[in-house]
N, C-alpha and C positions, 0 to 999 in steps of 0.2 A: 705333784708332777713326778713322773717316773722317767728318769734318764738312764736307767740301768743298761738298756740295750745299746744306747748310743755310746755310753762310757766304755762298754766292752770293746769298742773299736781300739782303744788304747792298748789292750792286751794282745792284739794281733801283731805279728811280725810280717810285714808285707814285702820287705825288700830282701828277698833271698836271691842268690845268684842265678838259679835256674829260671825263676820267674822273670828276672831282668833280661836274660837272654831270649826267653820266649816272647816277651813283649817287643824286644828290638826286631824280631823277625816278622812281626805282624804289621799291617798297615793301618793307617788312620782313615776315618771316614772323610770323604769330601763333603762339602756343604750340600751338594745335590743328593748324595746318598743319604745323608742325615735327614734331609727334608722329605724326599719322595721315595727313597730306596725301598722301604718295606712294602710299597705298593707296586714296585717295578722290578728293578734288577736284583733286589735283595728279598723278594717275596718268598715266603715259604712254599714248598711244593705240596700240592693237594690234589684230590680228584676233581675233575672238571665237569661242570654241568650235571651234577648228580640229581636224580629224581627217582621216585618210586612209581612203578607202573600200576595203575589202579586195577583192583581185582586180582592182584598177584602178590608174590613176595619177591619180585624182581627189582633190583636196583640198577639203574642205567647210569653210565658215565662215558664221557667222550675220551678217546685215547687215539694216539697216533701209531700206526703200524705201516712200516715200509713207506713212510712219508705221507701217508694218507690218513684222514680223519675217519674213524669208524666208531660204532657204538659197542662198548663192552657191556654186556648184560649179565648180571650174576643173580642166580636164584638162591636166596638165603633160607628157603624153607628147611626147617630143622638145622639151620646153620651149616648146610652141606656145601655151599659155595659152588654150585654148578654154573659154569661160564658158557656164554654164547657170544658170537660176533654177528652184528647186524649192520648191513650197509646203510649209509645215510641217505642214499638215493639221489636223484637229480632235483635241484631246486629251480623253481620258475623265476627266481630273481637271483642276483649276484650276492653272495654272502662271503665275508672274509674268513669266517671260521665256522665250525659246526655249531649250530644254534642250540640254546637250552630249550628243552621240551616243556610245554605246558599241556597237561593232559585233559582231553575231553572225557575219555572213557578208556577202557582197556586197550583198544586198538586204534584210537584216534587221538591226535595231538595237534598242536599249533605252535607257531612262534610269531613274534612281531619284530619286524626289521624296519626301522624308520616309521613310515606310515603305511607299510605293507603288512597285511595279515596273510600268513601262509598256513594252510591246513594240510594235515597228512593222514594217510591211512596205512596201517601196518599190514601188508599183504605178503604172506609166505616169506617172513623174515626180511622184508625189504620195504622201505618207506616209499610211498607214492604221494608226491606233493602237488598241491593245487593253489594257485593264487586266489585266495578267497575275497580279498579286497585290496584295491589300490586307492587308499583314501587321499583326500586333498592334502596338499603340502602343509597346511596350517592345522591339520588334525592333531589333537592332544588328548590325553587321558583315555587312551584306547583301551577298552574293556571288552573281553570276549567271554561269553557265557558258555557252559558246557554243551549247549545244543548248537552253537555256531552263530548266534546273533552277535553283532558287533555294535557297541555304543561308543561314541566319541564326542569331543567338543571341538568347535571352531569358534575362536574368540569367546563370546559370552553365551553361545547357544549350544544345545544338546541335540545330537543326531543318532539315528540307529540305522544299520544296514541289516535287514532281515535275512535269516539264514537260507531260505529257499529261493525267494524271488531275487534276492540281492538288491532289492529296491532300497534306496536311501531315503529316509523320512526325517524331516525336521520335527523333533519333538517340541522344541520351543522356537519362537521367532520374535525375540525381544529386540527392539530397535535401540533401546537405552542400554549402553554398554555397561552401566552400573547395576543392571539386573542380570545376574549370572546363574546359569544352571549347569549341574553336572561336575562341579569342581569342589575341592575340599574347602571347608568354611571355617569360621572362627580362628583364622590364621594358624590352622593346623594344630591347635591346642586340643586337649581332651582325647588324645589318641587318634584324631581324625587325619587320615592320609589319602582320602579319596571322596568323590562325590557321586559315584554311580554304583548302584547295588542291584544286580540282577536277582530275581527270585530263583528258587532252586531249580525249576524246570525251564526258566528263561521266558516265561509267559508275560512277566511284568518287569518293569524297571523302576525302582525307587531312586530318587535323586534329590540332592540338595538344590534349593533355589534360594539365592542370596540377593536381597535388595540392600544395596549400600548407597542409595541416593542421598540418604540423610547424613552420611559420614563426611567429615571435612576432606576437602581436596588437599593433596600434598604433592609438590613437584619433585620428581627424581630426574635430575639433569643427566642427559646422555652427552658425553664429551667426545665421542668418536665420530661425530659429524660436524660439518661447518656450514652454517652457524650451529652452535650447540642447541639441542632440543630438550624442552622440559616435558617429560611424560607425566601426566597427572594421574596419580593413584589415589586410592581411598585408604587413609591411615587412621584407624580409631584409637585415639590417645586416652589414657587413663582419665576417668571422670567425664569423658565426652560421649557423644552419640556413637553407639555401636550399630553394626548392620543388623538387619532383621532376616531371619532364616526360617524357611518352612521346608517340609519334606513332601515331595509329590510322588505319585505313582502313575506310571504310564502303562496302559494296557495295549500290548502289541496287536492283539486280535481286533480290537475296536478302534484303536487310535485315540482313545479318550484318556484324559488326565484327571486324577483326583488328588486333592490336597488334604493331608492329614490335619485334623482340627486340633492343633496343638495350642491354640489360644489366640483369638482374634484381637482381644482388647490389649493384652500385654504380650508383646513379642520381644521384650527386652530380656531374653533368656538364651540358653545354649542348648542345642540338640545334638546328642551323641549316642554311641552304642547302638547304631542302626542294625537290626537283626530281623531277617525273615523267619517266620515259623516254617517248619519242615514241609507243611502242606500248602504253603503260600497264601493262606487265608488271612494271616495277621502279620503285622509289623510291630516289633517291640522297639521302644524308643525311650532313652533317658533324657529327661528335661531337667536342666540345672538352672537355678535362678541367677540373676545378675550378681548377687552377693556371693554366689558359689558356696553357700552353706546349707542348701536344701535341694535334694534330688528326688524326683518322682520317676519310677520305672513304670511306663504305661504300655498298654496293649491297644492297638488300633485295628479296625477292620480295613483291610487293604482295598476292598471294593468301594466302600462308601467314605472312608476317611474318618468315620466316627470313632471316638474313644470308646473302648469296651470297658476298661477298668484300669485302675492303678494297682499294680501288684504289690508294691511296697514303697516306702520312702526311706531316705537316709539323710540325716542331718549331722552337722559337726559345728561346734562354736567357732572354729577357725575356718576350715574349708573342706568340701568334699571334692575329690579329684578323680572322676571316672575316666578310664582310658581304655576299656575293653568292651567289646560287644558280648552278647550272651553266647554260650556254647551249648548247643543242644546235644543230648545223649543219642547216639545213633540207634535207631529203632524205637526210641521212646520220644514221641512228639510232644509229650506233656512234661518233660523234665529237662532242666537246663542248669548250667553252672554260671554263677555270677561271681565276678571278682570284686573284692571290696577291701578297703582299709579300715573298716568300722571298728575293729579291735586294736588298731594301731599299726598293723602290718598288712600288706596285701595278701589276702588268703582267698580260698575257694569256698563257695557256699552252694549247696545243692538245693534247688527249688523245684516246685511243680508250677504249672502255668496258672494255677489258682492264686499264686502268690504266697503259698505256705512254704516256710523253710523246712526242709526235710532234715538236713544236718549240715554242720560246718565240717568241711572235708579236711582242711589243714589248719593248724594252729601252732603258734609259737612266736618267739622273738626273732623271726626271720621272714624273708620276703619270698613269695612265689613270683618268679620273673615272667613266665608265660606257660600257657598250655600248649604242648607240642603235639598231642594226639590222644585218642581214646581207644582202648582195647575193649570193645563191647563184649566180646566173648568172655573175657576174664573179669569184666566189670571194673576196669582200672583206668585212671587218667594219668597220662605221661606228662610230667611237668619239669621245669628247671627252677632251681631255688638257690637261695643263699644260706641254706640251713647249716652247712659246714662252717662257713665263714662269710662275712660280707665281701671278702676279697675273691671268693670262688663262686662259680656257678655250676651246680651239679644236677644230674638227671635222676629223677625219682618217679616211681609209680605210686599212686594212692588209690586205695579201694573205695569205690562208691558206696559200698554197703557197711564196711566196718572201719573206715578211715585208716586202715593199716598203711604205713608208709614204708616203702622199700627202695633203697638206693640201687640204681642200675649201673652207673659207671663205677670205675675202680680207683681213679686217680684224682688228686687235687688239681685245680686249674679252672679254666673257663671253657665250659662245654656247650656246644651248639647241638641241639637235637632236632633231627628231621625224621618223623615217624612214617612207617609204611601206612598205607590207607587203612588197614585193619588194626593198626596199633600194636601188632605183635612184634615188630622189629623197629629199631631206631638206629639211624645213622648218627654216630657221635664223632664230631670233629672238634678236637680240643687242643689247647696249648697251655703251657704253664711257664713259670719263671725260667726253667732250663729246658723246656720242651717246645721246639719250634711249631710242630703240628703233628698230631697223631690222629688216625682215623680208624674207627671200629664200627662194626655192626653188633648190637646187643639184642638178644631176645629180651623183651620187656618183662617176661615172667621170671627172669633171673636164671634161666636154664643154660646160658652160655654166651660167649662172645667170639667174634672173629676179627682179627686185626687186618685191615685193608692196606694201610700205608703208613709209613713213618718218615716224616720229612727230615732230610739232612739239615744241619745247621747252616743257613746261608751266611752267617756272620762269623764262622769259625776262623777265617783268615784275618780277622780284624782285631785291633788292639782295643779290647773291651774295658769299659768302666767297671769298677767294683760297686755293688749295690747292697745297701744295708737297710732292711726293713725295721722300722721303729714304731713304738706305741707311745703316745703322749696323752696326758690327761687334759681334757678340754678346760676352758675357763670356768665351767660350772663346778669344777673340782672333782668330778667322778666319771664323766663319760670318756671312754677310750676313743682316741683318734689315731688313724693309721697314716703313716708317712714313709717316705723313702729318701735316703741319702745316696746320691750318685757321686762316687769318688773317682779320681784319676786312677788308671791302672797302676801307675808308679807312685801311688799315694805315699807320702812321707809324713808320719805323725809329728815330726819335729818342725815342719814348715807351717807357714800361715797361708791360707788360701782365701781368695775372694769367693763369695757365694751368690748364687742366683736362686731366688724363690720363685718357682712357677706355680700359679694357682688358678683356680676357677671358683670353687666353693659355692656355686649357685645351685638352685633346684634342678632336679631331673638329670644331673650329671655326676658321674663318679670317675675320678681320675685314676685312683689306685685299684689295681687288680692283680691277681696272681696270673700273669700272662707274659707272653713272649713279645718283645724282649723284656727282661726283668726290670730294666730301667723304666720302661713304659714309653720311651720316646728316644729315637736315635739322636735327635738334636741335643738332648741332655748329655748323651755320651760324647757327642762332638765337642760340647763345651768342656766336658771333663778332660778330653784330650788336649784342650787348650789351656788347662791349668785351673779350671773352676771346679767348685763343688756345687751341685744342684740339689735343691731340696723341694719336695712337693708333698702336700698333705691335703686330705679331705676333712674339712671342718664341719661343724654343725650347719645345717642348711642344705647340705648336698644329699645325694640320692642313695637309696638302697639300704637305709638304716632304720626305716620306720617313720611314722608320722611325727612322733615327738622330736626326733632328731631333725627332721626337715622343718617342722613348724616352729622351731626355736627362733627363727628369724622373722616371724610374722609381724607386720606393721613397722619393722625397723630394719630394713635391708641394709647391709653394710655395717652392722653393729656387732652382733654376736659372732659373725664370721671373722671379723677383724680381731676380735678378742681371742678367738681360737688360733688364728694365724700368728698372733703375737706370742702365744705360748710356744709356737714353733720357733719363732725368732729367739725367744729366751733359751730354748733348748740349744739352738745353734750357737748362741753366745757362750753357753757353758762348755763348749768343746774347745780345747786348747789350740786346735789347728784351724779354727775359723777366724778370719780377720774381720771383726765386727765393724771396722771402718770402711770396708769394701763390700757392702751388701747391696744387691740389686733385686728388683722384683719385676715380674712380667706375667701378663695374662691377656686373654682375648675375650671380648664380649662381656659376660658377667665378670670374667677375670680382669678385663680392662677397667671395669667399674671398681673392682677390688684393688687393683694396682693404684689407680688414681686416688682412691679413698685412703689407702695407707700412706701415700706420699703427702696428702693434705691434712689428714686428721692426726697423723703421728709423724710430723716432720722431723727429720734427723735420723730416723731409724734406718732408712735406706739412702744410699748415696745417689742412686738413680733408679728410674723405672721406665718400662716400655708398656704402654697401654694401647691395645688394639681394639678397634670397634667398640669403645666404651660407652655405656649409659652414663650420662652426666646429670640428668634430671629425670626422675621416674615419671613425672607428669607428662613427659614427651614419649613415653613408651606405650606399647599396645595395651588395650583394655584388658583382654582375657588374662594374660600373664600377670600384669602389674597389680590388678585389683585382687587377684587371688592371694598375693603375698603382701600387699600393702593397703588393702581397702581403697575406697575412692578418696581423692585428695581432700574433699571437704570434710570427711569424717576422720582423717588422720593427718592434719596439717603439720604437726610436729614431726611425724615420721618422714614425710616428704621433704620438709625443710632440712632435717638432719642429713638426709641422703643426697641433697642437692649439692653437687660438687662445684658447680659454676660459681656459687657464692663463697667458695672457700679457696679460690685461686691464690689469694694473698698469703696463704699459709705455706706455700711451697718453699721447701729448701731442697737443695740438691738439683739433679737434672732429671727432666721428664720429657719423654718423646711420646707423642700421640700419633697413631696410624689409623687411617680410615679408608674404606673403599668409597669412591664417589657415588656409586650407584646402590649403596646400601639401603634396602627398603625394610630392614629388620630393626637395626639401630640406626636411625636416619643420620645422615652426615651432619645435620644441624647440631647434634649433640656436641661434636668436636668444634664446630665453627663458633658456637656460642661460648665455649670454653676459651677459644683463642681470642675472641673479641674481648672477653672479660680480662684475659691476661694482658692485652694491649691497654685496656682502660686502667688496670692496676699497675702497669709498668713492670709486669712479671715476665721473665724470659722463659719461653717453652719451645721445645723443638717439635717439629711437625713434618709428617710425610703422608702423602695420599697416593692411592692406587686408582688411577682413572679407569672407569669402566667396570671395576670389580664391585661385587655386592658385599655381603656381610663377611665372607671369608675370601682370602686371596688363595686361589688354587692354581694347579698346573705348574708350568715352568716359572711363572711369576712368583710362586711361593718360594722358590729358591732365592730370588732377589730379596723377598721379604725377610727370610731368615738370615741372610747375609747382612742386611741392614740392621737387624736386631743384634746380631753377633758383634758387628763393628761398634755399635753404640756402647755395648758393655765393655768391649776392649778399650775404648777411649776413656771411659769413666771409672772402670774398676781395676784395670791392669796397673801395676806399679810403674 
């Protein structure tokens, strides 16, 4: 274990007179600022509603001039930064602010406001707007294709309004509410975030059809009406019946629907990575088996639904986790990029449509985060990666022909890339530990950059915590883990401080980044202002470190992760200014599971804990997520038994508060209720608080109440 970085804290002199005076002149965060401030009053300044105009090198952004909203348009061809001002025009509906543009083509755009779809034509540097559709109040999942067709769902059925006649057509007419079309399926796992897929020209609509009649009913009680009402939902729990999904194709010209023949006999699988071929003749679809260890990438005839061929298969003894569709190369209808973790890290692979691998485009012990764009003229792909560090996200270009990798941005930090349509320029919005937000436009061939905006520090007037980044060796004896210590601004090495460990440590989430604010969360700093030290660390099982790092927890959730977090605890105890008798732990969702696990499996380590929305029994969590990481209960009984926290209530020492939203349909409320019932049966005292009407997370103004509740609990049990 390497404590060198932490022990170096002892060598620093924090209390010099000038720093004391500066601190005294600054203000502390309120609980409201610490909770919601970074998204409201303390938000960093940036450009608004930025978008690239198709067929040009022009970047649009909304600005205020003389109290009016106008469009500032900048042409970055050759990075010359030529500016224009364009009127927003008159809207056919009332809007509170200038809307973000979604482009149909070079001179046509649209926006969606509520259930209204408004289209615009750019005529002589002025927008002329038309109300294209006033959809019913219950319309959801509104999707507009580039030709102007509009698809949407109402309840469980799918509809389309055709661009020319504006006639509204019911694509499906299911009376059974448990047969659902046009919505995301598989509980939004596998990168699925929608259920409607227009073909490139808008002639066809592919859509998910989900039959969940075979899934167990589950009541989610609504307490905001009298008498309370039980809304019955379908919740597929681990080892139980899952819903059955097919992919259908609707032909707008004929009104006929075809179903892809993905398997009539065995539908207990997952469908993802839906991709239209550029010419609309085919649909590519990844089929993943229920065990999630075998994937087939198939090609289907869009007109007949017949399978054409399997391009390739991927297997893994633990799991395959596809989360991205195919990316076709502009102008090359027979070549695409596939993202895969087959070599242990998410990388890019160039294929032809015969299923032959042309070359692996990226390789190394780092992750490709996303494809931002393609510069077809240069033959390069613009990506973001963790190549520099798992804590950073940087922008690179990679050559399709010789896999040459070239970094585009200049600075460490978390970079978001938005490419121009031709891939020649990229809008780079980034932040770092001491950088609130900087915005650049880069030429993707490396020929130059232009700075657009540098945000002032919205926290400059506040009494800020000191942040120390540390590296700890994991429980396996060799893997580096990254963490942060958040210390009071007036930190005194001769004092003893209570400490709060904040954690998540579950799949698909990374808490630690090189981002602003450096602490990662203003509530941490709020607690530091109140005399606490806060510690947070990503252990094995978390995201962005490759498959081996994530798969270390396979079949025994809450085991390896806790071993790593206890290494963090050992590090804390080695610091002379940590009061090991006043240690608290807090987390939400998977972090709530981790918090409760630590309190029950390692009683006495923490004096108190606050667990929000916790999973208490993985047999009661959803099929797709749980079986990926735990297998089915009948094949892994010991793993499920070890992770079942309800049966470990009697081990509790110290104080534990559980918090849950009563309308939680992700980690259902019954997890906490079963735990409370067992606590009563065992004579164990547990504190409990619920948020009526809230789902898995408590948001908005009520979140301030939540964080005050958590703060007060730690004050009662950790303050001297």
